[in-house]
Every structure is written in C-alpha cells, then in structure tokens.
C-alpha positions as CSV (number, residue, x, y, z in Angstrom):
1,M,51.6,12.3,-22.3
2,I,48.7,14.4,-21.2
3,A,46.5,14.4,-24.1
4,D,47.2,9.8,-24.1
5,L,45.9,10.3,-20.5
6,E,42.8,12.1,-21.3
7,A,42.5,10.2,-24.2
8,R,42.3,7.0,-21.7
9,A,40.1,8.6,-19.5
10,R,37.0,9.7,-22.0
11,D,37.4,6.3,-23.1
12,L,37.0,5.2,-19.6
13,A,34.0,7.5,-19.1
14,G,32.2,6.1,-21.9
15,R,32.2,2.4,-21.4
16,S,31.5,2.9,-17.5
17,R,28.0,5.1,-18.7
18,E,27.3,2.6,-21.4
19,M,27.7,-0.4,-18.9
20,R,25.3,1.5,-16.7
21,D,23.2,2.0,-19.2
22,R,23.3,-1.5,-20.4
23,I,22.7,-3.1,-16.4
24,R,19.9,-0.7,-16.1
25,R,18.1,-2.6,-19.1
26,A,19.0,-5.9,-17.1
27,T,15.4,-6.8,-16.2
28,A,13.8,-9.8,-16.6
29,T,10.6,-11.3,-16.8
30,Q,10.0,-14.9,-15.8
31,R,6.4,-16.7,-16.4
32,S,5.4,-19.6,-14.2
33,P,5.1,-22.9,-16.2
34,D,1.2,-23.0,-16.0
35,G,0.8,-19.3,-17.1
36,V,-0.5,-18.0,-13.6
37,V,2.0,-15.7,-12.6
38,T,4.3,-13.5,-14.9
39,A,6.8,-11.6,-12.1
40,T,9.2,-8.8,-13.8
41,V,12.4,-7.5,-11.9
42,A,14.7,-4.5,-11.5
43,P,18.7,-5.4,-12.6
44,N,18.9,-5.5,-8.8
45,G,16.2,-8.5,-8.1
46,S,13.7,-5.9,-6.7
47,L,10.1,-6.7,-7.7
48,Q,8.5,-3.9,-10.5
49,H,5.7,-5.9,-11.8
50,I,3.4,-9.1,-11.1
51,E,0.5,-10.0,-12.7
52,F,-2.1,-12.9,-12.2
53,S,-4.3,-14.7,-15.3
54,P,-7.7,-15.8,-14.1
55,G,-6.5,-19.4,-13.3
56,A,-4.9,-18.2,-10.2
57,A,-8.2,-17.9,-9.0
58,E,-7.9,-21.7,-8.7
59,F,-5.1,-22.1,-6.2
60,S,-5.2,-21.5,-2.4
61,H,-2.9,-19.2,-1.3
62,A,-0.1,-21.5,0.2
63,E,-0.3,-22.9,-3.3
64,L,-0.1,-19.1,-4.8
65,S,2.5,-18.1,-3.1
66,E,4.8,-21.0,-3.7
67,V,4.3,-20.5,-7.3
68,V,5.2,-16.4,-7.0
69,M,8.2,-17.0,-5.0
70,A,9.6,-19.6,-7.4
71,T,8.6,-17.4,-10.0
72,V,10.0,-14.2,-8.8
73,R,13.4,-16.3,-7.5
74,R,14.0,-17.5,-11.5
75,A,13.1,-14.0,-12.7
76,Q,16.0,-12.2,-10.6
77,A,18.3,-15.0,-10.8
78,Q,17.7,-14.4,-14.7
79,A,18.0,-10.5,-13.9
80,A,21.6,-11.2,-11.8
81,R,23.2,-13.4,-14.9
82,Q,22.2,-10.4,-17.4
83,V,24.2,-7.9,-14.9
84,V,27.1,-10.8,-15.3
85,S,27.3,-10.7,-18.6
86,V,27.4,-6.9,-18.9
87,V,30.0,-6.4,-16.2
88,E,32.5,-9.8,-16.8
89,P,34.3,-7.6,-19.8
90,Q,35.4,-5.9,-17.4
91,F,35.6,-7.0,-14.2
92,G,36.1,-10.9,-14.7
93,G,38.6,-12.3,-12.6
94,T,38.3,-9.9,-9.9
95,A,37.2,-10.2,-6.7
96,A,34.3,-7.6,-7.5
97,M,33.1,-10.5,-9.8
98,D,33.8,-13.1,-7.5
99,F,31.3,-11.3,-5.3
100,L,28.8,-10.5,-7.9
101,T,28.9,-14.1,-9.4
102,G,28.7,-15.7,-5.5
103,S,25.3,-13.2,-5.1
104,I,23.5,-15.6,-8.2
105,P,21.2,-17.8,-6.8
106,P,21.4,-21.4,-8.1
107,E,18.2,-22.3,-11.1
108,E,15.7,-23.8,-9.6
109,P,14.2,-26.8,-11.1
110,V,10.5,-25.9,-12.9
111,R,8.1,-27.7,-11.6
112,S,4.3,-27.2,-12.1
113,V,2.0,-26.8,-8.9
114,E,-1.5,-28.3,-9.7
115,P,-4.9,-26.8,-7.8
116,V,-5.6,-29.1,-5.5
117,E,-9.4,-30.1,-5.0
118,A,-11.8,-28.9,-2.2
119,V,-12.2,-31.6,0.5
120,D,-15.8,-32.3,1.9
121,P,-16.2,-32.2,5.3
122,T,-19.1,-34.7,5.4
123,D,-16.5,-37.7,3.6
124,A,-14.0,-39.1,5.7
125,G,-13.1,-41.3,2.7
126,D,-12.1,-45.1,3.9
127,S,-11.6,-43.6,7.4
128,D,-14.0,-43.8,10.1
129,L,-12.8,-40.7,11.6
130,P,-14.0,-36.7,10.7
131,L,-12.0,-34.3,8.7
132,P,-10.6,-31.6,11.3
133,R,-12.3,-28.5,11.3
134,S,-9.3,-26.9,9.6
135,L,-9.1,-29.0,6.4
136,W,-13.0,-28.7,5.5
137,A,-14.2,-27.0,2.2
138,P,-16.3,-23.7,2.8
139,P,-20.0,-24.8,2.4
140,G,-21.0,-24.2,-1.4
141,G,-17.2,-23.9,-2.6
142,E,-16.9,-20.2,-1.6
143,S,-13.8,-19.4,0.4
144,G,-12.4,-16.9,1.5
145,T,-9.5,-16.4,0.2
146,G,-11.1,-15.1,-3.1
147,A,-10.4,-18.3,-4.6
148,A,-13.3,-19.6,-7.3
149,P,-15.6,-22.0,-6.2
150,R,-14.4,-25.9,-7.5
C-alpha cells in the first residue's frame, strides 16, 4: 500500500513538472496584419519582446499605439489559450479551470490601420475656415514624433 502511494506521488510529481515546463514554454508571438509590429508575450501575458518594421515610421503615434495594443492583446490571448490547453487535461471541470478560462480575453477582429496623410495647414479644402493649429502638419513634412516625411 505504501509503495503504491509512493508510486502515485512520483507519477503526480512527474506530471506536475511536465505541466510546469510546458506552461513555461507557452510564449506567443503575433504580427500585426500590416507587418509593422511583432510582439512576443510570456505565458502570463507580460510583454517579452516588441519589434517595429521600418514601415512604423509612416504611422502617427496614436495609430502606432493602436496597432501595438491590438497585436499585444492577440499575443496575450494566444498565450492564455496555450496555457489552458496544457492545464485542461488535469484540471478541466474544476473551479480553478473556470477561473483560468474566465480570464482569457475574447478574440478581437484583426484589422489593419492605414497611415493617415499629412494635412497642408494652408489648404482648408471646401471650407473657408482655417484648420485648427492642432491639425497642422509640420512644415516640410517633419514631425516631432520621429515619423518619416509623408
């Protein structure tokens, strides 16, 4: 009887180590649809690496932040699904599993953000009203955000 319990304890310890190792390897990498951002997250969803292609310079800071956040969220959801697939065979149907699956964000639709063309502050278009200064493009196409001239 004791030998049987010891064998079961060794088996459980071995399966626990295997599960832990598989969870540790459950990193996820996602690339934005336009290829501008690539993000890698750890099994717990923390950002491990982020990379920008040269095309990122064409985006405003607001556009780029939207692409970054969407890409990171998709990577986090992918990592969470990987962790669930590792844990589910042992803990499926338990409160712990319900807690784990309840924290997975819903999948977001993949959409691409296109860079917006700079606006000429001297061209008011069809309106006789001048553009507000906050909407002016810097002279010569330069900007303080590091974006390339458009």
